[in-house]
Structure formats: structure tokens, C-alpha cells
N, CA, C, O and CB atoms as a CASP TS submission, in Angstrom:
PFRMAT TS
TARGET T0000
AUTHOR 0000-0000-0000
METHOD Language model
MODEL 1
PARENT N/A
ATOM      1  N   MET     1     -18.336-155.563 257.682  1.00  0.00           N
ATOM      2  CA  MET     1     -18.067-156.241 256.615  1.00  0.00           C
ATOM      3  C   MET     1     -19.257-156.565 255.751  1.00  0.00           C
ATOM      4  O   MET     1     -19.132-156.473 254.530  1.00  0.00           O
ATOM      5  CB  MET     1     -17.411-157.326 256.997  1.00  0.00           C
ATOM      6  N   PRO     2     -20.410-156.939 256.289  1.00  0.00           N
ATOM      7  CA  PRO     2     -21.568-157.213 255.616  1.00  0.00           C
ATOM      8  C   PRO     2     -22.052-156.153 254.758  1.00  0.00           C
ATOM      9  O   PRO     2     -22.692-156.457 253.751  1.00  0.00           O
ATOM     10  CB  PRO     2     -22.517-157.552 256.490  1.00  0.00           C
ATOM     11  N   GLU     3     -21.775-154.721 255.097  1.00  0.00           N
ATOM     12  CA  GLU     3     -22.199-153.656 254.306  1.00  0.00           C
ATOM     13  C   GLU     3     -21.289-153.601 253.093  1.00  0.00           C
ATOM     14  O   GLU     3     -21.771-153.144 252.057  1.00  0.00           O
ATOM     15  CB  GLU     3     -22.205-152.361 255.092  1.00  0.00           C
ATOM     16  N   GLN     4     -20.079-153.997 253.101  1.00  0.00           N
ATOM     17  CA  GLN     4     -19.211-153.939 252.044  1.00  0.00           C
ATOM     18  C   GLN     4     -19.705-155.005 251.007  1.00  0.00           C
ATOM     19  O   GLN     4     -19.839-154.800 249.801  1.00  0.00           O
ATOM     20  CB  GLN     4     -17.758-154.158 252.526  1.00  0.00           C
ATOM     21  N   ASN     5     -19.937-156.100 251.627  1.00  0.00           N
ATOM     22  CA  ASN     5     -20.553-157.256 250.744  1.00  0.00           C
ATOM     23  C   ASN     5     -21.756-156.999 249.954  1.00  0.00           C
ATOM     24  O   ASN     5     -21.958-157.436 248.822  1.00  0.00           O
ATOM     25  CB  ASN     5     -20.917-158.386 251.571  1.00  0.00           C
ATOM     26  N   TYR     6     -22.628-156.170 250.719  1.00  0.00           N
ATOM     27  CA  TYR     6     -23.891-155.806 250.073  1.00  0.00           C
ATOM     28  C   TYR     6     -23.529-154.804 249.011  1.00  0.00           C
ATOM     29  O   TYR     6     -24.131-154.846 247.938  1.00  0.00           O
ATOM     30  CB  TYR     6     -24.956-155.224 251.092  1.00  0.00           C
ATOM     31  N   PHE     7     -22.641-153.953 249.216  1.00  0.00           N
ATOM     32  CA  PHE     7     -22.295-152.891 248.270  1.00  0.00           C
ATOM     33  C   PHE     7     -21.751-153.425 247.038  1.00  0.00           C
ATOM     34  O   PHE     7     -22.235-153.046 245.972  1.00  0.00           O
ATOM     35  CB  PHE     7     -21.336-151.948 248.841  1.00  0.00           C
ATOM     36  N   LEU     8     -20.811-154.253 247.063  1.00  0.00           N
ATOM     37  CA  LEU     8     -20.103-155.168 246.079  1.00  0.00           C
ATOM     38  C   LEU     8     -21.248-156.061 245.337  1.00  0.00           C
ATOM     39  O   LEU     8     -21.155-156.202 244.118  1.00  0.00           O
ATOM     40  CB  LEU     8     -18.965-156.169 246.900  1.00  0.00           C
ATOM     41  N   ALA     9     -22.116-156.548 245.907  1.00  0.00           N
ATOM     42  CA  ALA     9     -23.174-157.334 245.303  1.00  0.00           C
ATOM     43  C   ALA     9     -24.058-156.352 244.545  1.00  0.00           C
ATOM     44  O   ALA     9     -24.367-156.524 243.366  1.00  0.00           O
ATOM     45  CB  ALA     9     -23.990-158.155 246.381  1.00  0.00           C
ATOM     46  N   LYS    10     -24.414-155.405 245.216  1.00  0.00           N
ATOM     47  CA  LYS    10     -25.470-154.464 244.435  1.00  0.00           C
ATOM     48  C   LYS    10     -24.788-153.742 243.355  1.00  0.00           C
ATOM     49  O   LYS    10     -25.462-153.527 242.348  1.00  0.00           O
ATOM     50  CB  LYS    10     -26.176-153.345 245.395  1.00  0.00           C
ATOM     51  N   ALA    11     -23.475-153.293 243.381  1.00  0.00           N
ATOM     52  CA  ALA    11     -22.763-152.953 242.281  1.00  0.00           C
ATOM     53  C   ALA    11     -22.654-153.916 241.079  1.00  0.00           C
ATOM     54  O   ALA    11     -22.951-153.583 239.932  1.00  0.00           O
ATOM     55  CB  ALA    11     -21.562-152.669 242.726  1.00  0.00           C
ATOM     56  N   LEU    12     -22.234-155.053 241.411  1.00  0.00           N
ATOM     57  CA  LEU    12     -22.265-156.149 240.456  1.00  0.00           C
ATOM     58  C   LEU    12     -23.543-156.319 239.721  1.00  0.00           C
ATOM     59  O   LEU    12     -23.594-156.382 238.492  1.00  0.00           O
ATOM     60  CB  LEU    12     -21.965-157.378 241.124  1.00  0.00           C
ATOM     61  N   GLU    13     -24.635-156.396 240.551  1.00  0.00           N
ATOM     62  CA  GLU    13     -25.981-156.670 239.919  1.00  0.00           C
ATOM     63  C   GLU    13     -26.346-155.460 238.951  1.00  0.00           C
ATOM     64  O   GLU    13     -26.818-155.673 237.835  1.00  0.00           O
ATOM     65  CB  GLU    13     -27.149-156.854 241.090  1.00  0.00           C
ATOM     66  N   ASP    14     -26.120-154.271 239.401  1.00  0.00           N
ATOM     67  CA  ASP    14     -26.459-153.154 238.535  1.00  0.00           C
ATOM     68  C   ASP    14     -25.690-153.028 237.398  1.00  0.00           C
ATOM     69  O   ASP    14     -26.205-152.597 236.367  1.00  0.00           O
ATOM     70  CB  ASP    14     -26.389-151.974 239.182  1.00  0.00           C
ATOM     71  N   THR    15     -24.437-153.371 237.445  1.00  0.00           N
ATOM     72  CA  THR    15     -23.505-153.509 236.225  1.00  0.00           C
ATOM     73  C   THR    15     -24.108-154.560 235.257  1.00  0.00           C
ATOM     74  O   THR    15     -24.332-154.243 234.089  1.00  0.00           O
ATOM     75  CB  THR    15     -21.980-153.974 236.675  1.00  0.00           C
ATOM     76  N   LEU    16     -24.365-155.768 235.707  1.00  0.00           N
ATOM     77  CA  LEU    16     -24.979-156.819 234.835  1.00  0.00           C
ATOM     78  C   LEU    16     -26.191-156.449 234.329  1.00  0.00           C
ATOM     79  O   LEU    16     -26.380-156.689 233.136  1.00  0.00           O
ATOM     80  CB  LEU    16     -25.171-158.050 235.487  1.00  0.00           C
ATOM     81  N   SER    17     -27.138-155.869 235.018  1.00  0.00           N
ATOM     82  CA  SER    17     -28.427-155.512 234.457  1.00  0.00           C
ATOM     83  C   SER    17     -28.291-154.347 233.523  1.00  0.00           C
ATOM     84  O   SER    17     -29.067-154.264 232.571  1.00  0.00           O
ATOM     85  CB  SER    17     -29.420-155.193 235.547  1.00  0.00           C
ATOM     86  N   LEU    18     -27.371-153.447 233.720  1.00  0.00           N
ATOM     87  CA  LEU    18     -27.094-152.402 232.713  1.00  0.00           C
ATOM     88  C   LEU    18     -26.712-153.125 231.294  1.00  0.00           C
ATOM     89  O   LEU    18     -27.241-152.794 230.233  1.00  0.00           O
ATOM     90  CB  LEU    18     -25.856-151.424 233.258  1.00  0.00           C
ATOM     91  N   ALA    19     -25.787-154.090 231.405  1.00  0.00           N
ATOM     92  CA  ALA    19     -25.153-154.765 230.239  1.00  0.00           C
ATOM     93  C   ALA    19     -26.271-155.336 229.362  1.00  0.00           C
ATOM     94  O   ALA    19     -26.122-155.434 228.144  1.00  0.00           O
ATOM     95  CB  ALA    19     -24.146-155.924 230.702  1.00  0.00           C
ATOM     96  N   GLU    20     -27.410-155.719 229.999  1.00  0.00           N
ATOM     97  CA  GLU    20     -28.525-156.320 229.258  1.00  0.00           C
ATOM     98  C   GLU    20     -29.643-155.229 228.866  1.00  0.00           C
ATOM     99  O   GLU    20     -30.650-155.563 228.241  1.00  0.00           O
ATOM    100  CB  GLU    20     -29.162-157.479 230.150  1.00  0.00           C
ATOM    101  N   ASP    21     -29.435-154.089 229.215  1.00  0.00           N
ATOM    102  CA  ASP    21     -30.383-152.996 228.813  1.00  0.00           C
ATOM    103  C   ASP    21     -30.225-152.605 227.407  1.00  0.00           C
ATOM    104  O   ASP    21     -29.204-152.081 226.960  1.00  0.00           O
ATOM    105  CB  ASP    21     -30.204-151.772 229.662  1.00  0.00           C
ATOM    106  N   PRO    22     -31.349-152.901 226.684  1.00  0.00           N
ATOM    107  CA  PRO    22     -31.376-152.573 225.167  1.00  0.00           C
ATOM    108  C   PRO    22     -30.967-151.153 224.732  1.00  0.00           C
ATOM    109  O   PRO    22     -30.362-150.942 223.681  1.00  0.00           O
ATOM    110  CB  PRO    22     -32.785-152.785 224.640  1.00  0.00           C
ATOM    111  N   ILE    23     -31.332-150.192 225.600  1.00  0.00           N
ATOM    112  CA  ILE    23     -30.957-148.808 225.319  1.00  0.00           C
ATOM    113  C   ILE    23     -29.380-148.588 225.485  1.00  0.00           C
ATOM    114  O   ILE    23     -28.697-147.962 224.674  1.00  0.00           O
ATOM    115  CB  ILE    23     -31.768-147.845 226.295  1.00  0.00           C
ATOM    116  N   TYR    24     -28.922-149.165 226.598  1.00  0.00           N
ATOM    117  CA  TYR    24     -27.581-149.057 226.862  1.00  0.00           C
ATOM    118  C   TYR    24     -26.702-149.752 225.720  1.00  0.00           C
ATOM    119  O   TYR    24     -25.640-149.281 225.310  1.00  0.00           O
ATOM    120  CB  TYR    24     -27.331-149.649 228.228  1.00  0.00           C
ATOM    121  N   ILE    25     -27.271-150.899 225.275  1.00  0.00           N
ATOM    122  CA  ILE    25     -26.579-151.496 224.196  1.00  0.00           C
ATOM    123  C   ILE    25     -26.498-150.788 222.963  1.00  0.00           C
ATOM    124  O   ILE    25     -25.465-150.765 222.293  1.00  0.00           O
ATOM    125  CB  ILE    25     -27.103-152.664 223.937  1.00  0.00           C
ATOM    126  N   ALA    26     -27.604-150.181 222.624  1.00  0.00           N
ATOM    127  CA  ALA    26     -27.767-149.288 221.477  1.00  0.00           C
ATOM    128  C   ALA    26     -26.754-148.154 221.604  1.00  0.00           C
ATOM    129  O   ALA    26     -25.945-147.891 220.713  1.00  0.00           O
ATOM    130  CB  ALA    26     -29.232-148.729 221.393  1.00  0.00           C
ATOM    131  N   VAL    27     -26.840-147.522 222.720  1.00  0.00           N
ATOM    132  CA  VAL    27     -25.902-146.312 222.862  1.00  0.00           C
ATOM    133  C   VAL    27     -24.430-146.734 222.795  1.00  0.00           C
ATOM    134  O   VAL    27     -23.643-146.030 222.162  1.00  0.00           O
ATOM    135  CB  VAL    27     -26.153-145.555 224.246  1.00  0.00           C
ATOM    136  N   LEU    28     -24.073-147.700 223.333  1.00  0.00           N
ATOM    137  CA  LEU    28     -22.662-148.217 223.288  1.00  0.00           C
ATOM    138  C   LEU    28     -22.422-148.628 221.813  1.00  0.00           C
ATOM    139  O   LEU    28     -21.291-148.428 221.372  1.00  0.00           O
ATOM    140  CB  LEU    28     -22.425-149.495 224.326  1.00  0.00           C
ATOM    141  N   ALA    29     -23.256-149.122 221.085  1.00  0.00           N
ATOM    142  CA  ALA    29     -23.011-149.393 219.557  1.00  0.00           C
ATOM    143  C   ALA    29     -22.664-148.090 218.863  1.00  0.00           C
ATOM    144  O   ALA    29     -21.654-147.962 218.170  1.00  0.00           O
ATOM    145  CB  ALA    29     -24.330-150.042 218.824  1.00  0.00           C
ATOM    146  N   VAL    30     -23.546-147.136 219.083  1.00  0.00           N
ATOM    147  CA  VAL    30     -23.435-145.844 218.532  1.00  0.00           C
ATOM    148  C   VAL    30     -22.082-145.104 218.887  1.00  0.00           C
ATOM    149  O   VAL    30     -21.490-144.420 218.052  1.00  0.00           O
ATOM    150  CB  VAL    30     -24.609-145.052 218.998  1.00  0.00           C
ATOM    151  N   GLU    31     -21.679-145.266 220.044  1.00  0.00           N
ATOM    152  CA  GLU    31     -20.404-144.614 220.544  1.00  0.00           C
ATOM    153  C   GLU    31     -19.347-145.331 219.848  1.00  0.00           C
ATOM    154  O   GLU    31     -18.432-144.634 219.409  1.00  0.00           O
ATOM    155  CB  GLU    31     -20.196-144.681 222.140  1.00  0.00           C
ATOM    156  N   GLN    32     -19.295-146.537 219.669  1.00  0.00           N
ATOM    157  CA  GLN    32     -18.221-147.393 219.117  1.00  0.00           C
ATOM    158  C   GLN    32     -18.272-147.451 217.543  1.00  0.00           C
ATOM    159  O   GLN    32     -17.383-148.083 216.972  1.00  0.00           O
ATOM    160  CB  GLN    32     -18.349-148.849 219.717  1.00  0.00           C
ATOM    161  N   ASP    33     -19.219-146.856 216.834  1.00  0.00           N
ATOM    162  CA  ASP    33     -19.456-146.899 215.424  1.00  0.00           C
ATOM    163  C   ASP    33     -18.501-145.824 214.793  1.00  0.00           C
ATOM    164  O   ASP    33     -18.810-144.633 214.743  1.00  0.00           O
ATOM    165  CB  ASP    33     -21.005-146.632 215.088  1.00  0.00           C
ATOM    166  N   GLU    34     -17.327-146.326 214.317  1.00  0.00           N
ATOM    167  CA  GLU    34     -16.195-145.482 213.836  1.00  0.00           C
ATOM    168  C   GLU    34     -16.813-144.759 212.501  1.00  0.00           C
ATOM    169  O   GLU    34     -16.450-143.593 212.350  1.00  0.00           O
ATOM    170  CB  GLU    34     -14.764-146.448 213.502  1.00  0.00           C
ATOM    171  N   ALA    35     -17.533-145.198 211.699  1.00  0.00           N
ATOM    172  CA  ALA    35     -18.016-144.650 210.377  1.00  0.00           C
ATOM    173  C   ALA    35     -18.944-143.468 210.793  1.00  0.00           C
ATOM    174  O   ALA    35     -18.773-142.346 210.317  1.00  0.00           O
ATOM    175  CB  ALA    35     -18.833-145.809 209.436  1.00  0.00           C
ATOM    176  N   LEU    36     -20.042-143.773 211.794  1.00  0.00           N
ATOM    177  CA  LEU    36     -20.820-142.768 212.249  1.00  0.00           C
ATOM    178  C   LEU    36     -20.047-141.609 212.928  1.00  0.00           C
ATOM    179  O   LEU    36     -20.318-140.444 212.640  1.00  0.00           O
ATOM    180  CB  LEU    36     -21.768-143.337 213.118  1.00  0.00           C
ATOM    181  N   ASN    37     -19.196-141.889 213.726  1.00  0.00           N
ATOM    182  CA  ASN    37     -18.373-140.860 214.336  1.00  0.00           C
ATOM    183  C   ASN    37     -17.614-140.128 213.395  1.00  0.00           C
ATOM    184  O   ASN    37     -17.450-138.938 213.663  1.00  0.00           O
ATOM    185  CB  ASN    37     -17.492-141.393 215.295  1.00  0.00           C
ATOM    186  N   ALA    38     -17.110-140.570 212.346  1.00  0.00           N
ATOM    187  CA  ALA    38     -16.318-139.918 211.285  1.00  0.00           C
ATOM    188  C   ALA    38     -17.311-138.912 210.578  1.00  0.00           C
ATOM    189  O   ALA    38     -16.990-137.752 210.320  1.00  0.00           O
ATOM    190  CB  ALA    38     -15.685-141.031 210.223  1.00  0.00           C
ATOM    191  N   GLU    39     -18.579-139.476 210.280  1.00  0.00           N
ATOM    192  CA  GLU    39     -19.479-138.619 209.619  1.00  0.00           C
ATOM    193  C   GLU    39     -19.985-137.464 210.509  1.00  0.00           C
ATOM    194  O   GLU    39     -20.129-136.351 210.004  1.00  0.00           O
ATOM    195  CB  GLU    39     -20.607-139.418 209.116  1.00  0.00           C
ATOM    196  N   MET    40     -20.251-137.673 211.772  1.00  0.00           N
ATOM    197  CA  MET    40     -20.630-136.644 212.787  1.00  0.00           C
ATOM    198  C   MET    40     -19.461-135.621 212.876  1.00  0.00           C
ATOM    199  O   MET    40     -19.759-134.442 213.072  1.00  0.00           O
ATOM    200  CB  MET    40     -20.928-137.323 214.242  1.00  0.00           C
ATOM    201  N   LYS    41     -18.261-135.946 212.760  1.00  0.00           N
ATOM    202  CA  LYS    41     -17.088-135.117 212.810  1.00  0.00           C
ATOM    203  C   LYS    41     -17.048-134.161 211.563  1.00  0.00           C
ATOM    204  O   LYS    41     -16.708-132.978 211.603  1.00  0.00           O
ATOM    205  CB  LYS    41     -15.812-136.017 212.879  1.00  0.00           C
ATOM    206  N   GLU    42     -17.439-134.844 210.473  1.00  0.00           N
ATOM    207  CA  GLU    42     -17.417-134.070 209.255  1.00  0.00           C
ATOM    208  C   GLU    42     -18.542-133.055 209.294  1.00  0.00           C
ATOM    209  O   GLU    42     -18.362-131.934 208.818  1.00  0.00           O
ATOM    210  CB  GLU    42     -17.535-134.978 208.021  1.00  0.00           C
ATOM    211  N   TRP    43     -19.715-133.411 209.852  1.00  0.00           N
ATOM    212  CA  TRP    43     -20.861-132.489 209.972  1.00  0.00           C
ATOM    213  C   TRP    43     -20.558-131.382 210.969  1.00  0.00           C
ATOM    214  O   TRP    43     -20.980-130.234 210.824  1.00  0.00           O
ATOM    215  CB  TRP    43     -22.134-133.250 210.404  1.00  0.00           C
ATOM    216  N   HIS    44     -19.842-131.764 211.939  1.00  0.00           N
ATOM    217  CA  HIS    44     -19.371-130.809 213.013  1.00  0.00           C
ATOM    218  C   HIS    44     -18.511-129.795 212.475  1.00  0.00           C
ATOM    219  O   HIS    44     -18.700-128.603 212.715  1.00  0.00           O
ATOM    220  CB  HIS    44     -18.635-131.501 214.115  1.00  0.00           C
ATOM    221  N   ASP    45     -17.402-130.295 211.628  1.00  0.00           N
ATOM    222  CA  ASP    45     -16.506-129.406 211.028  1.00  0.00           C
ATOM    223  C   ASP    45     -17.061-128.439 209.994  1.00  0.00           C
ATOM    224  O   ASP    45     -16.609-127.302 209.859  1.00  0.00           O
ATOM    225  CB  ASP    45     -15.500-130.158 210.454  1.00  0.00           C
ATOM    226  N   ALA    46     -18.099-128.957 209.241  1.00  0.00           N
ATOM    227  CA  ALA    46     -18.645-128.182 208.195  1.00  0.00           C
ATOM    228  C   ALA    46     -19.663-127.199 208.670  1.00  0.00           C
ATOM    229  O   ALA    46     -19.789-126.128 208.076  1.00  0.00           O
ATOM    230  CB  ALA    46     -19.218-129.045 207.197  1.00  0.00           C
ATOM    231  N   TYR    47     -20.411-127.504 209.725  1.00  0.00           N
ATOM    232  CA  TYR    47     -21.536-126.646 210.257  1.00  0.00           C
ATOM    233  C   TYR    47     -21.483-125.926 211.440  1.00  0.00           C
ATOM    234  O   TYR    47     -22.091-124.870 211.614  1.00  0.00           O
ATOM    235  CB  TYR    47     -22.572-127.339 210.418  1.00  0.00           C
ATOM    236  N   ILE    48     -20.744-126.490 212.292  1.00  0.00           N
ATOM    237  CA  ILE    48     -20.536-125.845 213.677  1.00  0.00           C
ATOM    238  C   ILE    48     -19.354-124.916 213.671  1.00  0.00           C
ATOM    239  O   ILE    48     -19.450-123.804 214.189  1.00  0.00           O
ATOM    240  CB  ILE    48     -20.306-126.934 214.800  1.00  0.00           C
ATOM    241  N   VAL    49     -18.194-125.348 213.079  1.00  0.00           N
ATOM    242  CA  VAL    49     -16.860-124.639 213.247  1.00  0.00           C
ATOM    243  C   VAL    49     -16.896-123.956 211.782  1.00  0.00           C
ATOM    244  O   VAL    49     -16.363-124.486 210.807  1.00  0.00           O
ATOM    245  CB  VAL    49     -15.410-125.741 213.588  1.00  0.00           C
ATOM    246  N   ASP    50     -17.521-122.831 211.739  1.00  0.00           N
ATOM    247  CA  ASP    50     -17.776-122.085 210.468  1.00  0.00           C
ATOM    248  C   ASP    50     -16.923-120.909 210.417  1.00  0.00           C
ATOM    249  O   ASP    50     -16.993-120.217 209.401  1.00  0.00           O
ATOM    250  CB  ASP    50     -19.230-121.657 210.319  1.00  0.00           C
ATOM    251  N   GLY    51     -16.060-120.542 211.429  1.00  0.00           N
ATOM    252  CA  GLY    51     -15.266-119.444 211.416  1.00  0.00           C
ATOM    253  C   GLY    51     -15.867-118.265 211.746  1.00  0.00           C
ATOM    254  O   GLY    51     -15.147-117.281 211.914  1.00  0.00           O
ATOM    255  N   ILE    52     -17.189-118.165 211.886  1.00  0.00           N
ATOM    256  CA  ILE    52     -17.892-116.866 212.236  1.00  0.00           C
ATOM    257  C   ILE    52     -17.950-116.684 213.822  1.00  0.00           C
ATOM    258  O   ILE    52     -17.901-115.552 214.304  1.00  0.00           O
ATOM    259  CB  ILE    52     -19.423-116.865 211.609  1.00  0.00           C
ATOM    260  N   ARG    53     -18.040-117.663 214.512  1.00  0.00           N
ATOM    261  CA  ARG    53     -18.196-117.654 215.962  1.00  0.00           C
ATOM    262  C   ARG    53     -17.075-118.502 216.554  1.00  0.00           C
ATOM    263  O   ARG    53     -16.233-119.043 215.837  1.00  0.00           O
ATOM    264  CB  ARG    53     -19.611-118.191 216.394  1.00  0.00           C
ATOM    265  N   GLU    54     -17.087-118.598 217.807  1.00  0.00           N
ATOM    266  CA  GLU    54     -16.029-119.407 218.537  1.00  0.00           C
ATOM    267  C   GLU    54     -16.142-120.714 218.079  1.00  0.00           C
ATOM    268  O   GLU    54     -17.161-121.178 217.568  1.00  0.00           O
ATOM    269  CB  GLU    54     -16.139-119.396 220.058  1.00  0.00           C
ATOM    270  N   HIS    55     -15.026-121.349 218.273  1.00  0.00           N
ATOM    271  CA  HIS    55     -14.828-122.770 218.067  1.00  0.00           C
ATOM    272  C   HIS    55     -15.563-123.700 218.998  1.00  0.00           C
ATOM    273  O   HIS    55     -15.282-123.622 220.194  1.00  0.00           O
ATOM    274  CB  HIS    55     -13.435-123.055 218.162  1.00  0.00           C
ATOM    275  N   VAL    56     -16.411-124.516 218.626  1.00  0.00           N
ATOM    276  CA  VAL    56     -17.042-125.396 219.479  1.00  0.00           C
ATOM    277  C   VAL    56     -16.579-126.811 219.151  1.00  0.00           C
ATOM    278  O   VAL    56     -16.781-127.304 218.042  1.00  0.00           O
ATOM    279  CB  VAL    56     -18.521-125.242 219.383  1.00  0.00           C
ATOM    280  N   ASP    57     -15.949-127.458 220.143  1.00  0.00           N
ATOM    281  CA  ASP    57     -15.428-128.832 219.907  1.00  0.00           C
ATOM    282  C   ASP    57     -16.537-129.876 220.002  1.00  0.00           C
ATOM    283  O   ASP    57     -17.713-129.615 220.256  1.00  0.00           O
ATOM    284  CB  ASP    57     -14.314-129.172 220.927  1.00  0.00           C
ATOM    285  N   MET    58     -16.012-131.134 219.759  1.00  0.00           N
ATOM    286  CA  MET    58     -17.112-132.244 219.666  1.00  0.00           C
ATOM    287  C   MET    58     -17.854-132.385 220.952  1.00  0.00           C
ATOM    288  O   MET    58     -18.927-132.986 220.893  1.00  0.00           O
ATOM    289  CB  MET    58     -16.495-133.664 219.308  1.00  0.00           C
ATOM    290  N   ASN    59     -17.452-131.924 222.110  1.00  0.00           N
ATOM    291  CA  ASN    59     -18.208-131.921 223.329  1.00  0.00           C
ATOM    292  C   ASN    59     -19.057-130.793 223.569  1.00  0.00           C
ATOM    293  O   ASN    59     -19.711-130.679 224.605  1.00  0.00           O
ATOM    294  CB  ASN    59     -17.379-132.032 224.387  1.00  0.00           C
ATOM    295  N   GLY    60     -19.063-129.999 222.686  1.00  0.00           N
ATOM    296  CA  GLY    60     -19.909-128.749 222.779  1.00  0.00           C
ATOM    297  C   GLY    60     -19.115-127.601 223.609  1.00  0.00           C
ATOM    298  O   GLY    60     -19.672-126.525 223.827  1.00  0.00           O
ATOM    299  N   ASP    61     -17.923-127.838 224.020  1.00  0.00           N
ATOM    300  CA  ASP    61     -17.167-126.806 224.771  1.00  0.00           C
ATOM    301  C   ASP    61     -16.672-125.660 223.795  1.00  0.00           C
ATOM    302  O   ASP    61     -16.260-125.971 222.678  1.00  0.00           O
ATOM    303  CB  ASP    61     -15.916-127.488 225.518  1.00  0.00           C
ATOM    304  N   ILE    62     -16.705-124.456 224.169  1.00  0.00           N
ATOM    305  CA  ILE    62     -16.283-123.306 223.356  1.00  0.00           C
ATOM    306  C   ILE    62     -14.894-122.939 223.718  1.00  0.00           C
ATOM    307  O   ILE    62     -14.532-122.717 224.874  1.00  0.00           O
ATOM    308  CB  ILE    62     -17.211-122.105 223.537  1.00  0.00           C
ATOM    309  N   ASP    63     -14.078-122.882 222.591  1.00  0.00           N
ATOM    310  CA  ASP    63     -12.729-122.550 222.627  1.00  0.00           C
ATOM    311  C   ASP    63     -12.586-121.252 221.867  1.00  0.00           C
ATOM    312  O   ASP    63     -12.606-121.291 220.636  1.00  0.00           O
ATOM    313  CB  ASP    63     -11.865-123.664 222.067  1.00  0.00           C
ATOM    314  N   ALA    64     -12.449-120.159 222.477  1.00  0.00           N
ATOM    315  CA  ALA    64     -12.483-118.817 221.761  1.00  0.00           C
ATOM    316  C   ALA    64     -11.091-118.477 221.150  1.00  0.00           C
ATOM    317  O   ALA    64     -10.932-117.458 220.478  1.00  0.00           O
ATOM    318  CB  ALA    64     -12.920-117.646 222.779  1.00  0.00           C
ATOM    319  N   THR    65     -10.020-119.424 221.423  1.00  0.00           N
ATOM    320  CA  THR    65      -8.701-119.053 220.915  1.00  0.00           C
ATOM    321  C   THR    65      -8.545-119.561 219.385  1.00  0.00           C
ATOM    322  O   THR    65      -7.533-119.305 218.732  1.00  0.00           O
ATOM    323  CB  THR    65      -7.556-119.698 221.878  1.00  0.00           C
ATOM    324  N   GLN    66      -9.441-120.171 218.963  1.00  0.00           N
ATOM    325  CA  GLN    66      -9.415-120.775 217.561  1.00  0.00           C
ATOM    326  C   GLN    66      -9.927-119.857 216.566  1.00  0.00           C
ATOM    327  O   GLN    66      -9.974-120.192 215.382  1.00  0.00           O
ATOM    328  CB  GLN    66     -10.225-122.048 217.470  1.00  0.00           C
TER
END
């Protein structure tokens, strides 16, 4: 049991310290920014999916069926 308690305490500590990390906070804000994500999708659709080569989705995965 002591090992499980240590594991849970360590996981909680890591999670709390991550939530206070300024880089993590900035990345989270970017991921949740709907306006930025919409603009990135527009750029993706205009410049990545150009019909000349395979379709590349927002994750960078290639779908040759499109």
C-alpha cells in the first residue's frame, strides 16, 4: 500500500505543478482559442490541401483517398 500512496501523491504533485507551468498554461490557451484554430484551419485548407498532392489533415496525417 505505501507504494500506491506514493504513486498517487507523486501523480497529484506532478499534475498540480504542471497546471502552474507558464508554458503549459500558454499552450492550453492556444489549444482552446477558437478564433486562432479557425484561422489555422483556413490556412490549412488554402495552402496545405491544394488538390495537387495527397490530402493532409490537421494532424499532419496523409489521406490519399481525397
